[in-house]
Structure formats: structure tokens, C-alpha cells
N, C-alpha and C positions, 0 to 999 in steps of 0.2 A: 468353592469352602478350603480355606486353610487351615492346619493340618500340623502341630508341634507334637514333637517328640522329644521329650527332655530324659537324656541319659543319664546317671549320674553314678561317677564312676569313682573309682580309688584317687584317681589322677586328678582328671575334671569333671564337670558335670557340661554335656554336650547337648546343647538346643538342636534340634533339625525341624525347619518350618517347610512345608510344601502344599504345593497347588493340587487339588486332589479333584477328581470328577470321575464319575461312573462311569465306565468304560473305558479310561484312560489312564497310564501310567501318572504316578506323582512325579511330580516339576517339582525341583528343589526350588526356594526361593531366598530362603537365609539360612546361616549358622554362625554360630555362638559357640564359642567354648570359653568356659571359665576356669583356671586351676582350681583345684579343693585340695589334693595333698596326702587325702585321707593315712594315707598310707603308712605315713610318719608322726602320726596321728593316735596310734593304737594303744594305749596304756597296758602295761603287765597284765593287769588281770581279763585285758580284751576288749574291755570298753574303751571307748571314742572320750577323746581329751573334750576339754570345754572349748578350747580353742578349736579344733575340727569341726565339732558341731556348730561353731557361729560362721565358720569358713564356709563349711556347707551350704548352711542356710543361707550365707550370702549369695553362696555360687544361684543357687538355688532361684533366692529373689532376682537377681540380676537377670536369670534365664529368661523368668514370668516376665519381667517388665520389655526385655525384648519382643514375647510372644506378642502382648498387647499390643504393641509399638507396631506388629507387623501384620498385626489382624488373626494371625489364629485363633481362632474361635474355639480351640479343643486341646490346649496344652497338656499332655499326658505324659506322665513321670513314667519311668523303669528305672530298675535299679538294674547296673549292669555285674553283669557272671563274679566280675572280680569284684567289687563291692562286697557283694553279696556273700563272698566267704571270707573277705578282712572283715568285715564290719553289721553282717546281716542281721545274725539277731542280738547284738550289741546294742544297749543305748548309751548315750552321752551321761558320764556321770559328774559332779561336781568333786571336785578335792573336799577332803574332811578338815582338812587343815586353815 
């Protein structure tokens, strides 16, 4: 079985695809890294800018497409510690003006 772990961080979204079998260590198959630069998109109120949200969504879409291309049956998202601290509880907001 191929599994994918998607780590969404403040600098990049990284997808690690491994071949997994019961009783055996996971074997790396493919890795992809897509820049997010979310730390640069934090607004003064702590929310994520629209551009940052769009960039994060694009990075996730690229990683998920790669997971399906490499036949990873269970891509699992994970929010990295850096991203959780930077933008974990904040949501993207649209400018009011």
C-alpha cells in the first residue's frame, strides 16, 4: 500500500509518499515540495491574507495531484508545528475595502 503524508508548513507543503507493508519499514517512493511562504502573508490582526490562502490551497492541490499520480491511496494532511504556531487558529479573511 502506498501512503502519502502531506505536511503543510509556513514555508512549504511537502508530500512524502511511502510504500508500506505490515512488518516492514516504510520505503520512500517520491517526495514533492511546493513553496507556500505563509509567514510572509500574516496580516497585522493575525489572519492569513487572501494571497496566502490561495497559495496554500494551490500547494495542497499540487501535492494531492501528485499523490494520486503516484497512487498513494491515503494522502493524510498534517499541519506542521511552525504553521500551527503561525496560522493555526486564524482563518483567511478578505479585505473589507
